[in-house]
Every structure is written in structure tokens, then in C-alpha cells.
C-alpha positions, -999 to 999 in steps of 0.1 A, spaced: 147 439 642 140 473 656 172 462 686 201 489 682 232 479 699 265 495 710 291 503 688 310 471 688 342 453 691 351 435 658 378 402 654 381 389 620 395 358 621 413 345 589 421 308 584 450 302 565 475 274 550 505 278 531 493 313 520 528 332 518 519 346 484 491 365 497 487 367 537 504 399 537 485 420 513 457 405 532 469 414 563 475 453 551 440 453 535 422 444 564 439 467 586 427 494 562 397 482 568 398 488 603 405 518 602 384 533 579 353 516 600 369 529 628 370 563 617 333 565 603 324 552 644 314 517 628 337 496 655 358 500 687 396 511 680 403 476 698 393 456 671 416 434 658 428 403 632 431 370 641 451 344 619 449 307 625 478 292 604 468 255 603 503 238 599 518 259 567 551 244 556 561 281 537 569 314 554 528 322 562 539 323 599 567 342 600 552 371 579 519 369 600 550 377 627 562 403 610 533 420 608 526 413 649 554 433 655 544 458 631 509 466 646 499 443 678 461 443 666 476 415 642 474 387 664 471 345 657 483 309 665 499 284 647 490 247 644 516 218 654 501 202 619 479 209 595 442 200 608 419 214 586 402 244 576 370 237 600 389 231 629 410 266 618 378 287 621 373 269 654 403 278 671 395 314 659 365 314 672 374 301 707 407 325 709 387 356 700 360 343 726 388 341 752 408 369 740 370 396 740 348 409 712 313 418 710 313 402 675 338 380 651 339 381 611 355 351 595 370 355 561 391 337 537 429 344 533 426 351 495 403 378 503 382 366 474 351 375 495 342 416 498 360 427 530 340 458 526 306 442 528 317 437 566 301 472 573 267 457 560 272 429 582 276 450 612 249 473 600 224 439 606 248 431 642 236 466 652 198 463 643 199 430 664 210 402 647 231 371 663 240 355 630 245 376 595 254 352 568 272 358 536 256 348 502 275 353 466 255 367 440 270 344 416 297 314 411 311 333 380 346 332 395 347 288 397 352 262 371 323 244 357 335 214 382 334 236 408 304 252 403 285 218 402 304 199 432 293 229 450 253 228 435 254 191 446 271 200 479 241 219 492 210 201 474 225 168 489 228 187 527 194 205 524 176 169 512 192 153 543 177 181 565 213 200 574 196 231 561 225 255 545 214 286 525 229 283 491 263 300 480 270 304 520 305 295 525 321 302 557 317 342 557 299 356 580 293 376 615 284 361 644 279 374 677 292 375 718 258 357 726 265 329 695 305 323 706 288 315 746 261 294 730 292 275 711 306 266 745 277 246 752 283 220 719 312 196 731 318 175 698 353 174 684 340 172 647 314 202 648 296 214 619 298 249 621 272 258 589 245 231 603 250 251 640 241 279 628 212 271 611 200 247 640 207 272 673 178 292 660 192 327 670 184 356 650 197 352 612 200 375 581 219 376 555 240 398 528 250 394 496 282 401 485 303 397 454 333 371 449 366 383 433 394 368 418 422 354 444 450 378 449 476 352 445 480 313 449 456 288 443 426 274 464 432 242 492 398 238 487 397 209 465 367 180 460 381 157 491 378 185 509 344 195 501 328 156 500 348 154 541 330 186 549 295 170 536 303 136 555 312 153 586 276 178 578 254 145 572 263 125 600 263 154 622 231 169 614 207 139 598 199 105 605 176 101 576 207 83 557 202 55 589 168 56 581 167 51 542 187 17 548 163 6 571 135 16 544 160 0 516 163 -33 542 126 -38 545 121 -38 505 144 -61 496 130 -86 525 100 -78 510 113 -85 475 133 -120 479 96 -128 501 77 -124 467 100 -142 447 106 -172 466 64 -175 472 66 -172 430 91 -200 428 71 -222 453 38 -219 435 54 -223 403 71 -259 417 35 -269 432 13 -260 406 32 -262 374 61 -285 384 89 -260 368 120 -260 387 138 -223 391 157 -212 366 175 -186 349 213 -187 367 223 -153 344 189 -135 367 202 -147 400 238 -138 396 227 -107 384 205 -99 416 230 -112 436 256 -89 428 230 -60 427 219 -68 464 256 -75 475 263 -35 460 233 -25 480 242 -41 514 280 -27 510 267 4 499 250 6 531 272 -9 557 290 18 542 267 48 555 266 30 587 298 26 588 301 66 585 281 69 617 301 45 635 331 63 624 315 95 639 307 78 670 345 61 674 362 97 667 338 115 696 341 82 721 382 88 720 376 123 726 412 135 711 415 175 708 401 195 680 435 210 673 470 214 691 483 250 691 523 254 683 529 292 688 503 321 698 508 358 693 483 379 720 
């Protein structure tokens, strides 16, 4: 890309849930990042932070309010209850679009992602890219279980058509143009990672190192990852439904073949069908396959059900502008 954009107004959104142990230190460090970038002439001095408190039950929000009273560049909103990380990200993106910005970076509240890598993001944005995805160099900080489940998540999503770069989470920069296009997508269960691949805007990558958490524990667990995967699959791929159709065809073909074989044995060799154990095993296997297929169809029906009801993605309780 050869386009050089003007110095941007940057917004950094930080979703958080029960992060009282680190949110103050995170705020101070990100304000330091903003000041450094402003002094270097990389971003405008109107750049700011925007926190999304996803219904925390600890002192996360009072700390954010305290930091806002000291520096109005600290803004945020608080949900009335916990709605989940992806909806918190959506709320942050929609809020900074209303407030105003040229580009926005999303980063985790624990700052495991390298906050100084944002400078590279901005450089790529000014080179003409609308989407800059952060790709971690390795997963040394993860447990074996988390590494394995993460690998399974990316492999499964890519196999089913929702192409997501491996080792990319939610550390990314997107432009105001991308935010405007997002407004055209009305679905309630919006899968952000799939959208950024599908939309087709100029996209590039920035590699970064992952650090240990400053404090507290991760709130993103195996069930959260599974929920994210199911939402992504049902939002951006119909391959599982095609798999059900193909599997049903071959099951019917197999049943037809067994029926023909039974008739031939009866007519030509006068053998009565036997093998009760085999019959029971086949019934159990086919019954399990049918239930599995119904489960896949049920996920898609459930996705439609939640979309048709058109309930709000989230409900705000308080807001700091």
C-alpha cells in the first residue's frame, strides 16, 4: 500500500470483567502510551481510552470512574449485567463511532498483548490498511490445555469456512470506514472475527509478543471458547448442514443395501435374518448419529430463534463521556 493517511484520532477500547486487580495499572500504562504517541506526532491529542465494564461484581467500575475524574480521556460504559466479551467489544466499537475517532484498537484489560505494538498498527493504518490484525508470535504463556483447545478452535473454524488467522484473538486496529460498514450488519449474534475476514477491506498483520498477566486470572475459559466457536460456525458457515445432508444420504444408502442383501438371502438361500447383536449396535450407532445431526440443526435453529426475537445485544447502565 502506498497511501499515506493523516495523523489519526485513536480510540483504544478495553473490555473488562472483574478486573479490579489490574484496571488502574492498565489505565495508567495506556495513558502513558497515548502521551508517548502524541509527543511523537503519531496520533492526535484528542485520542482517548474507552472501557466497557461487562457487568463486573467487584470494584472495576468505581476505579474507572476514579480514573475518569482525574483524566477525561478515560471514558467508558457499564453494562447492567454480564453479556459476554464479544458483546462488550461490539459496545465499545459502536460507542467510539458515536464519540468520534479515525481508528480504534481493541486490547485486553490484562495487557498481556504488547501495548507498544499499537505504534506498528498505526503505521500500517497510515499506509492505507483498514484492518490490522495482531498475531501473537507464540503461545508460551498458555497451558497445554489452552494451547490444544485454541489450536482445535482455529483448525475447526478454518475447515468450516470461517477463515481466521491462527493465533489472532481480539488485538486489532480497524478504521472508521470499517466501523461504518459494520453498521450495515444488523444481526444480534455478530461474529467479529468472521466479519473482518468477510468484509474484504485492505488487511494486514502485525506480530507481537504475549506477556504474563499483571494480576488476576483470565475470564476466558473452555466454555467461552466453545460458545465463540459455535457462534462463528453457525454465523459464517453452512458446511455442517451440508454434512448432515450427505451423511443422511449415505445412511439411507447403507440401509437400502442391507435391505436388498436380506431379501436376496431369503429368496435364494432361504436364510432368515439373524445377528441381533449387530442389529442393536447398528441401531445405537445410527441413533447417535441422528441425535448428533439434530444437535447441529438445533444450533442453526437456535441462532435463527435468537435473531428473530431481536433482543438488544446489551443494555447499558452507566456511561462516562
